[in-house]
N, C-alpha and C positions, 0 to 999 in steps of 0.2 A: 437374398444377397445377390447383387448384380454380378454379371459375368466378368466385368473388368476387375473388380476388387478380388473376385475369386481367382482370377488369373494370377494376380500378384501373390496371393496367399499360397497358391498351389506351387509357384516357383520357389518360394521360401521353404515349403514343406519338402520338396524334392532335394533341395540343396542341404538343408540343416537338420532335417529330421530323418528322412529316408537315406540320406547320403548316396544319392544316385550317381551313376558314372557321369563324369563331366562331358562325355560324348553323347549320353542318352538324354540329358536334360534339354538341350536345344531341339532335339527331335520331338520330345513330348510337348514342349512349349509351342513348336511350330504347328503340331497337330491341333493343339487346343486353340491357338489363334485362328486357324482356319475354321474350326468348329464354332468359335465365338462369332466370327464374321457372318457365317451362314445363318446363325440364329438371329443375329441383329438385322440381317436383310429380311428376315421373316417377321420382324417387329418384336422379337423376344430379347429382353435384357436381363431378366431375372432367372436364376437357375430353377426356382420353384415353378416357373411357367412351363418348363420343358417336360413333355410327356413322351412315352415310349414311341408313339407314332412320329414325333418329331425326329427322334434318333433314327428311326427306320427311313424317314424321308432323306435325312442327311446321308446315310449310307448309300441309298439309291442314287442320290446326286453324285456321289463320288464314283459310283460304278458306271452309271449311264452317261453322265455329262463330262466327267473328267477321265473316264476310261481306266479307273483303278483296276489292277489285277487282283485275283483272289488273295494272294499273299499280302498285298498292301491293305486290302480291306480287313483282313484278319488282324494286322498290326494296328489299324485304326480302332477296331473294336476292343482290342486289348487295352489300348490307351484310354478309351472312354471308360472302360470298366475300372481301370486304376484311378482315373480322375473321380469317378462317382464313389469309389471306395473311400477316397480321401474326404469327399464332401460329407459322406455318412459319418465318418470318424469324427469330423469337426462339428457334427450336429446341424449341418446346413440343409441337408435333405434327409427324409426318413428312411429311404431305401435306395439300393443300387439298381436303378431301372435298366442300366446298360447290360445287366446279366440276362435280360430277355432277348438280346440281340444274338442271332445265331451266326457263328463264323462259317464262312464258305469252306468247302473241301479244298485242301491244298496238298498237292503231291509232295511226298517226302523227298527232300533234296539231299543227295549224297554230299556230305561235307568233305572237304579236301584235307588230306593228312599226308604225312611223310611215310615212306616205306622205311623198314629197318636200315636198309643200305643208305638211304638219303640222310637219315639222322647221323650216321657215322661220317658221311661226307661233310656235313655241316660242321661238325666238331673238328674235323681234320682241316677244314678250309680257314679256320679262324687265324688271322695273322698273329705271328709271335712278335708283337710290338710291346711297348711300355704298358699298354692296357690289357694285355693278354689275360692276366690272372683275374682281373675284374670281369672281363667279357666272357671268359669261359664259365665263371660262376653264374652269370646272367643266363647263358644258354642252358646250363645244367639245371638251374632252378626252373626255367620254363618247361623243360622236358620231364624232369623227375618229380615235379610237384603239380604241374598243370595250372599254375596260378595265372590269373588274368594280368594283362599289361599294367593296369592301374594299381593292382594289388602289389605287384613286384616293385614298382616305383616307390611305394609307401612302406616297404619293409624296413624296420629298424633293427639295429644289432640286438637290442633287448628282446626282439620277437623270437629269437633263437634260444633254445634251451642251452644250459651251460655245456652239456656234452654234445651239442649240435645234433641230437637225435630227433628233435621236433621243431616245427616252425608254426608259430601262432599268427594266423591272418586275422587281425583285429577288426578291420572294417572291410569286409568283402562286399559284393554286390548286395544291395538292399540292406546294408549295415549289419550283415550277418557275419559272425566270427566262426572260425573252424581251426582245428589243430591238425597239422599235416606231418606225417613221418618223413624224415630226411634220409634219402638213399645214401649208402656208404660212399659211393663215388662222389656225390655232392659234398658229403662231410669232409672228405679228404681235400677237395678243392677249397672249401671254406677255411680250413685250418691253415692253408698257405696264404689265402687272401686276407683274412681278418686282421692279422698283426699289422699289415700295411694300412688298412683303412682306419684302424684304431689310432694310429699315430696322427691322423688328420684331425682328431678331436671332434668328429661328427657323430651324431646319433644314428644317422641313416646307414643302412648296409651299402647302398650305392649312392654316395653323395655327389652332388653336382659340382660345378666350378666354384660356386659359393657353397662351402661345406655345410652351411646351416640349412640348405635346401637339398631335396633329393634329386637324383638324376632324372631329367624330364622324360616323359613317356615318348616324346618325339625322338629324343636321342637314342633311347633303348630300341625303338622301332627301327631306326636307321642302322644300328649295330647289327640287328638280326637280318634286315634286308640286304645289307652289304655282304654279310656272310653267305647268304643264299646265292648272290650273284657270283661270288668267288667259287662256290661249290658247283656252280653250273646246274642248279635245280630249276627245272622247267615248269614251275608251278608257283603259285603265290607263297611267298615265304614271309611269315609274320609271327609275332608272339602268339596269336590265336591259333595259327596252324600247329604250333608246338602243343597247345592245349588240346586240339583235336587228336594229335598224334599220341599224346599221353593217355587219353581216354581209350582210343582205339587199340593201342598196343596192350594196355592192361586188360581190356576185354578179350583180346585174342589169347592172352595168357590165362584166362579163366576167372578173372575177377568179376563178381556178380554185380548187377546193375545197381543194387542198393548201396553197396560200398562205394561205387563210382559216384553216386549222388552226393555222398558225404564228402568225398575227396574234391569234387568239382564245385561244391557249394551250391548245388541246385536245390530248388524247392519242390519240383515235381518230376516224376519219372519219365514223362514224355520228352522233356528237354534232354535228359541223359540218353534216351534211346536214339535221338537224332545224332548225337555225338558218336555213339558207338555202333551206328549202322545196323541197329536191331530192327528186324522187320515187324510188321504189325502183329503177326501171329505169335512171334516170339515174346512180344510185349504183353500180349494177352495171357500167355502161359506164366510169365513172371508175376503178373498181378494176382493170378490165381493162388500163388503161394502164400498170399496173405490170409487165405481162408483157414 
């Protein structure tokens, strides 16, 4: 199968089968387009013609000629592995040769999160305007459930249990669903907010101006960012910083890494370790518990 046709098929797979994040799809496709151009410059148009040494040559090109840093190289290799996994799944190639590529050592980056005091300041800074009830529910959902921005935007009223004790995330990252407990503080806010939103006749928990559509991710991001400015928080204030804070604060309260994996919707423990600032030796000890 030629790379051009495979490019189109991969885009459809990411959108309609894997339900990848709208923000991650352009990144993956940009990486694949660069990979495709490199191979075509080498006279390769068919996926079956690509061997492991071609992949290594491509990685070397990125490192030596385009000055890619280790973290970028690691991301490219992850993208190639994902692409070849798709090709194997569709029967286009017999094996995932990208698994033979070794990722470079990347230093663990400390993710930014809010202090306990900063969380309180953010809630206190929220303007008491006509949208206060909606906006406080948005902030509380981000902090008390750790949901991703795209997940929050897509929550429907029916995703909440009747007693508001549980929230079902139907299509999380990688199209994975999970069930989240709802904190009592969030439950109380939702009980005040829900009667208002139900009168609008929308199925969405946070409807947009056109009630048949959800509130956009851009609008939610701006609500959070504006709140951070009013609170005088001198760091990046975003929905994902709330997610970092959710995981970090739970870890500080003694919640183990495996439970955090479930709550965050992660598929591997290393991703969760980064969010919760666990050192390499702590991670090794955690994994030993599986024995």
